[in-house]
Phi, psi and omega in degrees: 000149174211151173222170177230130183237116176284143178227131171250126181292124177255161188302319185290353177273355189247164173269191182294340181272359181081014183261136176296133180292147181298329183294337180290335174297322177302316181296318181299314177304315179294320173306314183292325179293317178292320180295320179296312182295322180293318177296338178266005176082017181250096171271125192297319181296323178292317179299316177300314180292324182269334182241345176070033180214148176210147177275142174230151178288125177257325184207149174214121177244124182239133174247110184275127186247341182191190181227153177252155181238166177313130176071009171296145178264116182248164171228125175258116180258132186232135175216153175275120181274312186194159171234132181209120176062248185251016180227159176232134177252129177249143178240138184233142172225129181242126183221159175284174180297333180275011183070013175291117186282125185257330184203146165234140180220150172233128183236130176254126178258139170250167183240131179246144177262189184292342174266018180056033180250146175300147179220153176305154176305117180300146176305323179306314179284323175297320180286322182281339183235070181299150179286134180256117176303136178294112183302320180298313177298322178289327177290322179290321177298317177300317186291330181283353181290000000 
């Protein structure tokens, strides 16, 4: 599964020079995670109440490649990379409207049950969040033939 989420940079996200603070990229990733889960029909509170499990962020790796400025129109792309054991990996790319890539991030989600213990990726999440092949990887594989 993959989604694209438009983001407009607002003044409070920037420093005095009008550049987006690096901490805001973490917030963009969180917006993307929630947008992906909601697009898949997974509202965390409802899933917790009905299934007794919830995804939590276990790890976040961010590579800053450029910077955004006040009133830039950005696009955050999020895709499901993998499910393995008790984790799901999500990949993010943030770019300007001209397709200049500003950030790449990888986020690992772990799943906790009602006893706050790790549990395997629930079928509910595997079914709602199918793995999305990395298009860049597929293009590179095609070029190598």
